[in-house]
N, CA, C and O atoms as a GROMACS GRO file, in nm:
protein
  320
    1MET      N    1  -0.415   0.062  -2.167
    1MET     CA    2  -0.360   0.102  -2.026
    1MET      C    3  -0.215   0.018  -2.025
    1MET      O    4  -0.191  -0.082  -2.093
    2GLY      N    5  -0.128   0.081  -1.932
    2GLY     CA    6  -0.011   0.046  -1.922
    2GLY      C    7  -0.006  -0.069  -1.798
    2GLY      O    8  -0.108  -0.116  -1.748
    3LYS      N    9   0.126  -0.105  -1.761
    3LYS     CA   10   0.152  -0.189  -1.671
    3LYS      C   11   0.093  -0.164  -1.523
    3LYS      O   12   0.081  -0.256  -1.443
    4ASN      N   13   0.060  -0.036  -1.494
    4ASN     CA   14   0.042   0.025  -1.369
    4ASN      C   15  -0.103   0.061  -1.367
    4ASN      O   16  -0.146   0.136  -1.280
    5SER      N   17  -0.182   0.009  -1.462
    5SER     CA   18  -0.324   0.045  -1.469
    5SER      C   19  -0.412  -0.018  -1.344
    5SER      O   20  -0.531   0.011  -1.334
    6LEU      N   21  -0.352  -0.096  -1.258
    6LEU     CA   22  -0.413  -0.132  -1.159
    6LEU      C   23  -0.416  -0.018  -1.049
    6LEU      O   24  -0.505  -0.008  -0.965
    7ILE      N   25  -0.324   0.054  -1.057
    7ILE     CA   26  -0.333   0.190  -0.963
    7ILE      C   27  -0.409   0.300  -1.028
    7ILE      O   28  -0.371   0.350  -1.134
    8SER      N   29  -0.527   0.342  -0.957
    8SER     CA   30  -0.622   0.433  -1.028
    8SER      C   31  -0.558   0.575  -1.026
    8SER      O   32  -0.583   0.646  -1.123
    9ASP      N   33  -0.480   0.622  -0.932
    9ASP     CA   34  -0.437   0.742  -0.908
    9ASP      C   35  -0.293   0.754  -0.878
    9ASP      O   36  -0.258   0.749  -0.761
   10ASN      N   37  -0.203   0.769  -0.976
   10ASN     CA   38  -0.070   0.759  -0.937
   10ASN      C   39   0.000   0.858  -0.859
   10ASN      O   40   0.108   0.834  -0.806
   11ILE      N   41  -0.064   0.980  -0.851
   11ILE     CA   42  -0.017   1.092  -0.762
   11ILE      C   43  -0.063   1.031  -0.617
   11ILE      O   44   0.025   1.015  -0.532
   12LEU      N   45  -0.153   1.009  -0.598
   12LEU     CA   46  -0.192   0.942  -0.464
   12LEU      C   47  -0.112   0.826  -0.420
   12LEU      O   48  -0.072   0.816  -0.304
   13PHE      N   49  -0.091   0.741  -0.509
   13PHE     CA   50   0.012   0.624  -0.488
   13PHE      C   51   0.149   0.680  -0.432
   13PHE      O   52   0.202   0.650  -0.325
   14ASP      N   53   0.194   0.767  -0.528
   14ASP     CA   54   0.313   0.835  -0.501
   14ASP      C   55   0.341   0.893  -0.360
   14ASP      O   56   0.447   0.881  -0.298
   15GLU      N   57   0.221   0.963  -0.318
   15GLU     CA   58   0.230   1.016  -0.198
   15GLU      C   59   0.214   0.918  -0.082
   15GLU      O   60   0.270   0.936   0.026
   16LEU      N   61   0.137   0.814  -0.108
   16LEU     CA   62   0.151   0.689  -0.008
   16LEU      C   63   0.304   0.642   0.017
   16LEU      O   64   0.351   0.636   0.130
   17MET      N   65   0.373   0.612  -0.097
   17MET     CA   66   0.486   0.556  -0.101
   17MET      C   67   0.593   0.652  -0.037
   17MET      O   68   0.683   0.608   0.035
   18TYR      N   69   0.579   0.777  -0.065
   18TYR     CA   70   0.670   0.867  -0.003
   18TYR      C   71   0.638   0.885   0.148
   18TYR      O   72   0.731   0.920   0.220
   19ASN      N   73   0.517   0.865   0.202
   19ASN     CA   74   0.499   0.873   0.337
   19ASN      C   75   0.555   0.749   0.402
   19ASN      O   76   0.620   0.759   0.506
   20LEU      N   77   0.534   0.634   0.346
   20LEU     CA   78   0.576   0.512   0.395
   20LEU      C   79   0.717   0.519   0.410
   20LEU      O   80   0.764   0.475   0.515
   21ILE      N   81   0.797   0.568   0.320
   21ILE     CA   82   0.951   0.564   0.314
   21ILE      C   83   0.997   0.666   0.410
   21ILE      O   84   1.080   0.632   0.494
   22PHE      N   85   0.948   0.796   0.407
   22PHE     CA   86   1.016   0.917   0.453
   22PHE      C   87   0.965   0.965   0.576
   22PHE      O   88   1.038   1.030   0.652
   23SER      N   89   0.828   0.936   0.606
   23SER     CA   90   0.769   1.011   0.740
   23SER      C   91   0.821   0.932   0.854
   23SER      O   92   0.876   0.822   0.849
   24GLU      N   93   0.792   1.006   0.959
   24GLU     CA   94   0.846   0.967   1.092
   24GLU      C   95   0.740   0.854   1.150
   24GLU      O   96   0.774   0.778   1.241
   25GLU      N   97   0.623   0.850   1.094
   25GLU     CA   98   0.524   0.751   1.119
   25GLU      C   99   0.577   0.605   1.121
   25GLU      O  100   0.673   0.586   1.046
   26ILE      N  101   0.533   0.502   1.191
   26ILE     CA  102   0.566   0.378   1.190
   26ILE      C  103   0.453   0.285   1.161
   26ILE      O  104   0.463   0.173   1.111
   27GLU      N  105   0.331   0.353   1.202
   27GLU     CA  106   0.209   0.270   1.190
   27GLU      C  107   0.110   0.340   1.093
   27GLU      O  108   0.079   0.459   1.097
   28PHE      N  109   0.061   0.237   0.994
   28PHE     CA  110  -0.041   0.306   0.885
   28PHE      C  111  -0.160   0.208   0.878
   28PHE      O  112  -0.155   0.085   0.889
   29ASN      N  113  -0.263   0.284   0.857
   29ASN     CA  114  -0.385   0.216   0.805
   29ASN      C  115  -0.430   0.240   0.661
   29ASN      O  116  -0.509   0.331   0.636
   30ILE      N  117  -0.389   0.171   0.577
   30ILE     CA  118  -0.410   0.200   0.440
   30ILE      C  119  -0.544   0.136   0.378
   30ILE      O  120  -0.571   0.015   0.376
   31SER      N  121  -0.612   0.225   0.336
   31SER     CA  122  -0.756   0.182   0.258
   31SER      C  123  -0.727   0.163   0.137
   31SER      O  124  -0.704   0.258   0.062
   32ILE      N  125  -0.723   0.041   0.099
   32ILE     CA  126  -0.657   0.009  -0.043
   32ILE      C  127  -0.763   0.071  -0.147
   32ILE      O  128  -0.726   0.124  -0.252
   33GLY      N  129  -0.883   0.062  -0.114
   33GLY     CA  130  -0.970   0.128  -0.229
   33GLY      C  131  -0.956   0.254  -0.271
   33GLY      O  132  -1.013   0.292  -0.374
   34LEU      N  133  -0.877   0.337  -0.197
   34LEU     CA  134  -0.845   0.458  -0.244
   34LEU      C  135  -0.718   0.453  -0.362
   34LEU      O  136  -0.685   0.550  -0.429
   35TYR      N  137  -0.667   0.346  -0.368
   35TYR     CA  138  -0.566   0.345  -0.463
   35TYR      C  139  -0.569   0.249  -0.585
   35TYR      O  140  -0.486   0.257  -0.676
   36ILE      N  141  -0.667   0.159  -0.582
   36ILE     CA  142  -0.692   0.066  -0.695
   36ILE      C  143  -0.849   0.052  -0.722
   36ILE      O  144  -0.927   0.063  -0.627
   37SER      N  145  -0.889   0.032  -0.832
   37SER     CA  146  -1.022   0.036  -0.872
   37SER      C  147  -1.103  -0.089  -0.854
   37SER      O  148  -1.226  -0.085  -0.851
   38ASP      N  149  -1.036  -0.198  -0.842
   38ASP     CA  150  -1.075  -0.347  -0.808
   38ASP      C  151  -1.007  -0.378  -0.697
   38ASP      O  152  -0.889  -0.412  -0.694
   39ILE      N  153  -1.100  -0.362  -0.579
   39ILE     CA  154  -1.024  -0.416  -0.442
   39ILE      C  155  -1.016  -0.540  -0.430
   39ILE      O  156  -0.946  -0.574  -0.335
   40TYR      N  157  -1.076  -0.653  -0.509
   40TYR     CA  158  -1.045  -0.772  -0.505
   40TYR      C  159  -0.903  -0.800  -0.562
   40TYR      O  160  -0.864  -0.916  -0.550
   41LYS      N  161  -0.832  -0.724  -0.613
   41LYS     CA  162  -0.705  -0.746  -0.663
   41LYS      C  163  -0.585  -0.692  -0.568
   41LYS      O  164  -0.467  -0.672  -0.600
   42TYR      N  165  -0.654  -0.673  -0.433
   42TYR     CA  166  -0.552  -0.600  -0.326
   42TYR      C  167  -0.431  -0.683  -0.308
   42TYR      O  168  -0.329  -0.625  -0.271
   43ASP      N  169  -0.428  -0.810  -0.329
   43ASP     CA  170  -0.301  -0.891  -0.320
   43ASP      C  171  -0.182  -0.822  -0.409
   43ASP      O  172  -0.064  -0.823  -0.372
   44ARG      N  173  -0.225  -0.766  -0.526
   44ARG     CA  174  -0.121  -0.732  -0.622
   44ARG      C  175  -0.066  -0.599  -0.584
   44ARG      O  176   0.050  -0.566  -0.608
   45PHE      N  177  -0.163  -0.513  -0.515
   45PHE     CA  178  -0.108  -0.374  -0.462
   45PHE      C  179  -0.021  -0.404  -0.356
   45PHE      O  180   0.089  -0.348  -0.353
   46ILE      N  181  -0.059  -0.494  -0.259
   46ILE     CA  182   0.020  -0.512  -0.142
   46ILE      C  183   0.170  -0.564  -0.182
   46ILE      O  184   0.273  -0.517  -0.133
   47LEU      N  185   0.164  -0.669  -0.278
   47LEU     CA  186   0.288  -0.704  -0.338
   47LEU      C  187   0.377  -0.594  -0.404
   47LEU      O  188   0.500  -0.592  -0.403
   48LYS      N  189   0.299  -0.511  -0.459
   48LYS     CA  190   0.371  -0.401  -0.540
   48LYS      C  191   0.423  -0.305  -0.430
   48LYS      O  192   0.534  -0.256  -0.451
   49VAL      N  193   0.366  -0.274  -0.329
   49VAL     CA  194   0.413  -0.181  -0.216
   49VAL      C  195   0.527  -0.261  -0.154
   49VAL      O  196   0.640  -0.211  -0.153
   50LYS      N  197   0.507  -0.378  -0.104
   50LYS     CA  198   0.607  -0.442  -0.043
   50LYS      C  199   0.751  -0.430  -0.121
   50LYS      O  200   0.855  -0.390  -0.068
   51SER      N  201   0.739  -0.469  -0.240
   51SER     CA  202   0.849  -0.465  -0.349
   51SER      C  203   0.923  -0.343  -0.343
   51SER      O  204   1.046  -0.342  -0.352
   52ILE      N  205   0.838  -0.217  -0.324
   52ILE     CA  206   0.899  -0.096  -0.336
   52ILE      C  207   0.955  -0.068  -0.203
   52ILE      O  208   1.063  -0.008  -0.204
   53LEU      N  209   0.904  -0.100  -0.083
   53LEU     CA  210   0.951  -0.082   0.036
   53LEU      C  211   1.082  -0.167   0.075
   53LEU      O  212   1.167  -0.125   0.153
   54LYS      N  213   1.087  -0.296   0.006
   54LYS     CA  214   1.220  -0.356   0.016
   54LYS      C  215   1.333  -0.299  -0.042
   54LYS      O  216   1.446  -0.300   0.008
   55ARG      N  217   1.298  -0.244  -0.163
   55ARG     CA  218   1.412  -0.168  -0.228
   55ARG      C  219   1.466  -0.046  -0.153
   55ARG      O  220   1.585  -0.012  -0.154
   56SER      N  221   1.366   0.018  -0.087
   56SER     CA  222   1.389   0.129  -0.008
   56SER      C  223   1.430   0.112   0.121
   56SER      O  224   1.446   0.207   0.199
   57ARG      N  225   1.453  -0.025   0.155
   57ARG     CA  226   1.513  -0.067   0.286
   57ARG      C  227   1.418  -0.032   0.413
   57ARG      O  228   1.459   0.013   0.520
   58VAL      N  229   1.277  -0.062   0.378
   58VAL     CA  230   1.191  -0.048   0.488
   58VAL      C  231   1.124  -0.166   0.506
   58VAL      O  232   1.057  -0.221   0.419
   59GLY      N  233   1.146  -0.215   0.642
   59GLY     CA  234   1.078  -0.339   0.663
   59GLY      C  235   0.944  -0.328   0.731
   59GLY      O  236   0.907  -0.228   0.793
   60ILE      N  237   0.870  -0.443   0.713
   60ILE     CA  238   0.731  -0.451   0.791
   60ILE      C  239   0.739  -0.537   0.895
   60ILE      O  240   0.763  -0.655   0.872
   61LEU      N  241   0.721  -0.495   1.018
   61LEU     CA  242   0.718  -0.572   1.127
   61LEU      C  243   0.588  -0.637   1.164
   61LEU      O  244   0.597  -0.747   1.217
   62LYS      N  245   0.472  -0.590   1.147
   62LYS     CA  246   0.332  -0.637   1.163
   62LYS      C  247   0.257  -0.597   1.048
   62LYS      O  248   0.269  -0.486   0.997
   63GLU      N  249   0.182  -0.685   1.008
   63GLU     CA  250   0.052  -0.640   0.905
   63GLU      C  251  -0.050  -0.734   0.932
   63GLU      O  252  -0.041  -0.844   0.987
   64LYS      N  253  -0.171  -0.663   0.875
   64LYS     CA  254  -0.296  -0.727   0.906
   64LYS      C  255  -0.399  -0.693   0.802
   64LYS      O  256  -0.438  -0.577   0.810
   65VAL      N  257  -0.454  -0.769   0.704
   65VAL     CA  258  -0.542  -0.742   0.600
   65VAL      C  259  -0.680  -0.764   0.656
   65VAL      O  260  -0.707  -0.876   0.701
   66LEU      N  261  -0.770  -0.665   0.657
   66LEU     CA  262  -0.915  -0.678   0.685
   66LEU      C  263  -1.005  -0.650   0.543
   66LEU      O  264  -1.000  -0.546   0.477
   67ILE      N  265  -1.072  -0.745   0.518
   67ILE     CA  266  -1.151  -0.754   0.382
   67ILE      C  267  -1.306  -0.739   0.420
   67ILE      O  268  -1.371  -0.820   0.486
   68ASP      N  269  -1.347  -0.627   0.367
   68ASP     CA  270  -1.518  -0.639   0.379
   68ASP      C  271  -1.561  -0.604   0.244
   68ASP      O  272  -1.479  -0.560   0.163
   69PRO      N  273  -1.686  -0.619   0.213
   69PRO     CA  274  -1.755  -0.597   0.073
   69PRO      C  275  -1.728  -0.473   0.021
   69PRO      O  276  -1.735  -0.463  -0.102
   70MET      N  277  -1.696  -0.369   0.090
   70MET     CA  278  -1.675  -0.237   0.027
   70MET      C  279  -1.530  -0.178   0.021
   70MET      O  280  -1.498  -0.086  -0.055
   71ASP      N  281  -1.451  -0.236   0.103
   71ASP     CA  282  -1.306  -0.206   0.095
   71ASP      C  283  -1.222  -0.302   0.148
   71ASP      O  284  -1.270  -0.402   0.201
   72VAL      N  285  -1.091  -0.284   0.140
   72VAL     CA  286  -0.973  -0.364   0.207
   72VAL      C  287  -0.903  -0.275   0.278
   72VAL      O  288  -0.871  -0.169   0.225
   73ASN      N  289  -0.867  -0.302   0.407
   73ASN     CA  290  -0.789  -0.209   0.493
   73ASN      C  291  -0.650  -0.306   0.538
   73ASN      O  292  -0.650  -0.423   0.577
   74TRP      N  293  -0.543  -0.222   0.518
   74TRP     CA  294  -0.432  -0.315   0.535
   74TRP      C  295  -0.340  -0.228   0.645
   74TRP      O  296  -0.286  -0.122   0.614
   75TYR      N  297  -0.331  -0.284   0.773
   75TYR     CA  298  -0.272  -0.225   0.876
   75TYR      C  299  -0.125  -0.272   0.878
   75TYR      O  300  -0.104  -0.393   0.881
   76ILE      N  301  -0.014  -0.179   0.875
   76ILE     CA  302   0.122  -0.226   0.890
   76ILE      C  303   0.194  -0.128   0.987
   76ILE      O  304   0.171  -0.008   1.004
   77LYS      N  305   0.275  -0.197   1.040
   77LYS     CA  306   0.391  -0.129   1.142
   77LYS      C  307   0.531  -0.158   1.060
   77LYS      O  308   0.569  -0.270   1.028
   78ILE      N  309   0.587  -0.057   1.038
   78ILE     CA  310   0.716  -0.060   0.962
   78ILE      C  311   0.828  -0.024   1.049
   78ILE      O  312   0.808   0.036   1.154
   79THR      N  313   0.956  -0.062   1.004
   79THR     CA  314   1.078  -0.026   1.054
   79THR      C  315   1.152   0.034   0.941
   79THR      O  316   1.148  -0.013   0.828
   80LYS      N  317   1.234   0.161   0.981
   80LYS     CA  318   1.326   0.207   0.871
   80LYS      C  319   1.465   0.189   0.928
   80LYS      O  320   1.563   0.218   0.860
   0.00000   0.00000   0.00000
């Protein structure tokens, strides 16, 4: 597996990134379990998304991570 093996479905991840960068929405509730197979590595997923958003000049105003045994939810409010 390559360096992006953390992300289980690249098409779904690409769609998420497109929405974060280009949509008119500014608030998102991201269920991280949809994008990675091991939810306990959620911190790597969040760092990857933040890195892409920073390069795309999208800032994060507020964020909250909620962890439960079945999923990790990341609530973010962004500015473009």
